[in-house]
C-alpha positions in Angstrom: 0.0 0.0 0.0 1.5 3.4 -1.0 1.5 6.4 1.3 -1.3 8.2 -0.9 -3.4 4.8 -0.4 -2.8 5.1 3.3 -3.9 8.6 3.5 -7.0 8.0 1.4 -8.1 4.9 3.4 -7.7 6.9 6.6 -9.9 9.9 5.3 -12.5 7.4 4.2 -12.5 5.8 7.6 -13.4 9.2 9.1 -15.8 10.3 6.5 -18.9 8.7 8.0 -17.6 8.8 11.5 -19.9 10.2 14.4 -18.2 13.1 15.8 -16.9 12.5 19.4 -18.9 15.5 20.8 -22.3 14.5 18.9 -25.0 15.9 19.2 -23.5 19.1 20.5 -21.0 18.9 23.3 -19.5 16.4 25.6 -22.3 16.5 28.1 -24.9 15.8 25.6 -22.9 13.2 23.9 -22.6 11.5 27.5 -26.2 12.0 28.1 -27.6 10.7 24.7 -25.2 7.7 24.5 -26.0 6.8 28.2 -29.6 6.6 27.4 -28.8 4.7 24.1 -26.8 2.0 26.0 -29.6 1.4 28.7 -32.4 1.3 26.3 -30.5 -0.9 23.8 -29.7 -3.5 26.4 -33.2 -3.5 27.7 -34.9 -3.8 24.4 -32.3 -6.5 23.2 -32.9 -8.6 26.3 -36.6 -8.8 25.4 -35.7 -9.5 21.8 -33.3 -12.4 22.6 -35.5 -13.9 25.2 -38.2 -14.1 22.4 -35.5 -15.4 19.9 -34.4 -18.1 22.3 -38.0 -19.2 23.2 -39.0 -19.5 19.6 -35.8 -21.0 18.6 -35.7 -23.8 21.0 -39.4 -24.5 20.3 -38.4 -24.7 16.6 -35.6 -27.2 17.4 -37.7 -29.3 19.7 -40.8 -29.3 17.4 -42.8 -27.2 19.7 -45.0 -24.1 19.2 -43.4 -21.7 21.7 -45.0 -18.6 23.0 -47.7 -17.5 20.7 -50.5 -16.1 22.9 -49.4 -12.6 24.3 -49.1 -10.2 21.3 -48.8 -11.2 17.7 -46.7 -14.4 17.3 -46.1 -14.1 21.2 -43.8 -11.1 21.0 -45.1 -9.6 24.2 -44.5 -12.7 26.2 -41.3 -11.4 27.8 -43.1 -8.1 28.8 -45.9 -10.3 30.5 -43.4 -12.3 32.3 -41.7 -9.2 33.6 -45.0 -7.9 34.9 -45.6 -11.1 36.7 -42.3 -11.2 38.2 -42.6 -7.6 39.5 -45.9 -8.4 41.0 -44.6 -11.4 43.0 -43.8 -11.1 46.6 -40.2 -10.2 47.6 -39.0 -12.6 50.2 -35.8 -12.3 52.2 -34.3 -15.2 54.1 -34.1 -14.5 57.8 -30.4 -15.5 58.2 -29.4 -13.6 55.0 -26.8 -10.8 55.3 -29.4 -8.2 54.2 -27.1 -5.6 52.8 -25.1 -8.1 50.6 -28.2 -9.8 49.6 -29.8 -6.5 48.2 -26.7 -5.4 46.6 -25.9 -8.6 44.6 -28.5 -8.2 41.9 -27.3 -4.6 41.1 -23.6 -5.8 41.0 -24.6 -8.4 38.6 -26.5 -6.2 36.2 -24.4 -3.0 36.2 -21.3 -4.3 34.3 -23.6 -5.1 31.2 -24.4 -1.4 30.9 -20.8 -0.4 31.4 -19.4 -2.6 28.8 -21.5 -1.0 26.1 -19.9 2.2 26.8 -17.0 1.2 24.7 -18.7 -0.9 22.0 -19.3 1.0 18.8 -22.7 0.7 17.2 -21.1 2.3 14.1 -18.0 4.3 13.3 -17.5 6.6 16.3 -20.9 6.0 17.7 -20.1 5.1 21.2 -20.0 6.7 24.7 -16.2 6.7 24.9 -13.7 5.4 22.3 -11.2 4.3 25.1 -7.6 3.4 23.7 -7.6 0.5 26.1 -11.2 -0.5 25.3 -10.5 -4.2 25.3 -8.9 -4.0 28.8 -11.9 -2.2 30.0 -14.1 -5.0 28.7 -12.1 -7.8 30.3 -11.9 -6.0 33.6 -15.5 -4.9 33.9 -16.8 -8.3 32.7 -15.4 -10.0 35.8 -17.3 -7.7 38.1 -20.7 -9.6 37.7 -18.8 -12.7 39.1 -18.5 -10.7 42.4 -22.2 -10.2 42.4 -23.0 -13.7 41.8 -20.8 -14.9 44.7 -22.2 -12.1 46.8 -25.8 -13.6 46.2 -24.7 -17.2 46.9 -22.9 -16.3 50.1 -25.4 -13.8 51.5 -28.3 -16.2 51.0 -27.3 -18.6 53.8 -28.1 -21.6 51.6 -25.6 -24.2 50.7 -27.0 -24.8 47.2 -26.6 -21.2 46.4 -23.1 -20.9 47.8 -22.2 -24.1 45.7 -23.6 -22.5 42.7 -21.7 -19.3 43.2 -18.4 -21.2 43.7 -19.0 -22.9 40.4 -19.3 -19.7 38.7 -16.1 -18.2 40.2 -14.3 -21.5 39.3 -15.6 -21.3 35.8 -14.8 -17.7 35.1 -11.3 -17.9 36.6 -10.6 -21.0 34.5 -12.2 -19.8 31.1 -10.7 -16.3 31.4 -7.3 -17.5 30.3 -8.4 -18.9 26.9 -10.8 -15.9 26.3 -8.2 -13.3 26.9 -5.7 -15.2 24.9 -8.1 -15.4 22.0 -8.8 -11.6 22.1 -4.9 -11.0 22.3 -4.8 -12.7 18.8 -7.2 -10.0 17.5 -5.3 -7.2 19.0 -2.1 -8.3 17.5 -3.9 -8.3 14.0 -5.6 -5.1 14.6 -2.6 -3.3 16.3 -4.9 -1.4 18.6 -6.9 -1.9 22.0 -9.6 0.2 20.7 -12.8 -1.5 19.8 -13.6 1.1 17.0 -10.0 0.6 15.6 -10.5 -3.0 15.7 -13.7 -2.8 13.7 -12.0 -0.4 11.2 -9.1 -3.0 10.9 -11.6 -5.5 9.4 -12.5 -3.4 6.3 -10.8 -6.0 4.0 -11.8 -9.1 5.8 -13.3 -10.0 9.1 -11.1 -11.5 11.6 -13.2 -14.8 11.9 -11.6 -15.6 8.5 -7.9 -14.9 9.7 -8.7 -16.2 13.2 -11.1 -18.9 13.0 -9.6 -20.8 16.1 -9.7 -17.6 18.1 -13.4 -17.2 17.2 -13.9 -20.7 18.3 -12.1 -20.2 21.7 -14.0 -17.0 22.3 -17.3 -18.5 21.7 -16.9 -21.5 23.8 -15.2 -19.7 26.6 -17.6 -16.9 26.7 -20.6 -19.3 26.7 -19.1 -21.0 29.9 -18.3 -17.6 31.5 -21.9 -16.4 31.2 -23.4 -19.6 32.2 -24.9 -20.6 28.9 -25.9 -24.2 28.1 -24.1 -26.6 28.0 -22.1 -24.9 30.7 -25.0 -23.8 33.0 -24.0 -25.7 36.0 -25.0 -22.9 38.4 -28.4 -23.8 37.7 -28.3 -27.7 37.4 -31.9 -28.3 38.5 -31.1 -31.9 39.4 -28.1 -30.8 41.7 -28.6 -27.3 42.9 -32.4 -26.4 42.6 -31.8 -22.9 41.1 -28.2 -22.2 41.9 -26.9 -19.0 43.2 -30.3 -17.2 43.1 -32.4 -20.0 44.8 -33.4 -17.6 47.5 -34.3 -14.6 45.4 -37.8 -13.6 44.2 -39.8 -10.8 42.8 -37.8 -7.9 41.4 -34.4 -9.1 42.7 -34.8 -12.3 40.7 -35.8 -10.2 37.7 -32.5 -8.4 38.0 -30.5 -11.6 37.8 -32.7 -12.7 34.9 -32.1 -9.5 33.1 -28.4 -9.8 33.9 -28.0 -13.3 32.6 -29.5 -12.4 29.1 -27.8 -9.0 29.1 -24.5 -10.8 29.4 -25.4 -12.9 26.5 -26.1 -9.8 24.5 -22.8 -8.3 25.7 -20.8 -11.5 24.7 -22.6 -11.6 21.2 -21.7 -7.9 20.8 -18.1 -8.5 21.7 -17.8 -11.4 19.3 -19.4 -9.3 16.7 -17.0 -6.4 17.2 -13.8 -8.6 17.4 -14.5 -11.1 14.6 -17.4 -10.3 12.5 -16.5 -6.7 11.5 -18.9 -5.0 14.0 -21.1 -2.5 12.2 -19.7 -2.9 8.7 -21.7 -4.4 5.8 -23.3 -3.3 2.5 -26.9 -1.6 1.9 -28.1 -1.8 5.4 -27.4 1.0 8.0 -24.3 0.3 10.3 -26.3 0.1 13.4 -28.7 -2.4 11.8 -25.9 -4.5 10.7 -24.5 -4.6 14.1 -27.8 -5.8 15.6 -28.2 -8.4 12.9 -24.8 -10.0 13.5 -25.6 -9.9 17.4 -28.9 -11.8 16.8 -26.9 -14.3 14.4 -24.4 -14.9 17.3 -27.1 -15.3 19.9 -28.9 -17.7 17.6 -25.9 -19.9 17.4 -25.9 -20.0 21.3 -29.5 -21.0 21.1 -28.5 -23.8 18.6 -25.7 -25.1 20.9 -28.2 -25.0 23.9 -30.9 -27.0 22.0 -28.3 -29.5 20.8 -25.7 -30.4 23.3 -26.3 -32.0 26.8 -25.1 -30.3 30.0 -21.5 -31.3 31.0 -20.4 -32.3 34.5 -18.4 -29.9 36.6 -15.2 -31.9 36.3 -15.6 -32.1 32.5 -16.2 -28.3 32.7 -12.9 -27.5 34.3 -11.0 -30.0 32.3 -12.3 -28.4 29.0 -10.7 -25.2 30.0 -7.5 -26.3 31.2 -6.9 -29.4 29.1 -8.3 -28.4 25.8 -9.0 -24.7 25.3 -6.0 -23.2 27.1 -3.3 -25.1 25.1 -5.2 -24.4 21.9 -5.4 -20.7 22.9 -1.4 -20.6 23.5 -0.9 -22.3 19.9 -3.3 -19.8 18.3 -1.5 -16.9 19.9 1.9 -18.3 18.9 0.8 -18.9 15.3 -0.7 -15.5 15.0 2.4 -13.9 16.2 4.6 -15.7 13.8 2.2 -14.8 10.9 2.5 -11.1 11.7 6.3 -11.4 12.0 6.3 -13.1 8.5 4.0 -10.5 6.8 4.2 -7.2 8.8 1.5 -5.5 6.6 -1.9 -7.2 5.8 -1.8 -10.9 5.9 -2.0 -12.6 2.4 -5.4 -14.2 1.6 -3.8 -17.7 0.9 -3.1 -17.8 4.7 -7.0 -18.2 5.3 -7.2 -22.0 4.1 -4.2 -22.7 6.2 -5.8 -21.2 9.4 -8.9 -23.0 8.8 -7.0 -26.3 8.2 -5.2 -25.6 11.5 -8.5 -25.1 13.3 -9.9 -28.6 12.1 -6.6 -30.6 12.7 -6.1 -29.1 16.1 -9.6 -29.6 17.4 -9.7 -33.1 15.9 -6.2 -34.1 17.4 -6.5 -32.4 20.8 -10.0 -33.8 21.4 -8.5 -37.4 20.8 -5.6 -36.7 23.2 -7.7 -35.1 25.8 -9.6 -37.0 28.4 -12.5 -35.2 30.1 -13.8 -37.1 33.1 -15.0 -40.5 31.5 -13.9 -40.1 28.0 -12.6 -38.1 25.1 -13.8 -34.8 23.9 -16.4 -35.4 21.3 -16.7 -32.7 18.5 
């Protein structure tokens, strides 16, 4: 690429960018995008709940919600009203202050993460130079809220469910962060907006298929998505860490769980699917469509795969995903050293071949509990 091409490309990147003080000054920018983030999360939670219910009904040959509103689209709102009208019950032996704060601690990081996620070029609350580090740091706060809920409830099942969540997050954070590090190496920036702009030529899922696999699997385990939903294993722990919660407090946990799924889908979209980039449709609409596609894949896996045991959950992180994440990071670094500019397109089939070979071979070598990893 010549110097003239570089200048022209940089000018085109900022041609349709939202100014950092839109719609007038920094205070209006802060107010408008704070409202946008909150409304976006609440609306998307309602949408993904509907998508999951209808999706699972489709996979299981059932009807799904179809009574409240046209095609059942208002079912989530009806459920929210029902939950809010239920009685709030607090266990007599609970630590009241911690018990009440836990739902807010779980939900707050969901809103905070969207502060650095671009809806289109520059359309975000704050374009931090360390946006990736911010996401990694803030996303772990919800684990503290889960443990607060389990410990303060004075219930052994709740405590066990919370401890499982802490163990899963600590274990799966390693492959997740290493998979994100490969994207950072390719983009040369920690800003999420810059990472999206770096995917103008080709999305990183094409250049980093193994990294996408690691982030998707590790992310599902961290946010308690099936088949890793061991905090709510009904046959073992009743309802897990929120067994003693009801009414509005339970609704906050429910909102936080699906909010985390929306956040994980948005992060995967931003890092691997080109974010808001796409033809014809408005950028923000492309962003939403990709989020729904990622979430539908989560629904697909939930409808297909059985729940794993806790020992299998831990073994999958340390024996399978962590070694693959190290290999992926090493190979990515070697590719960047070999081709300092843009990676050549003929590296794409090589990376996909590496994905298939590594998963196949490592699954045959790794023992998870009573048998091999089946893929």
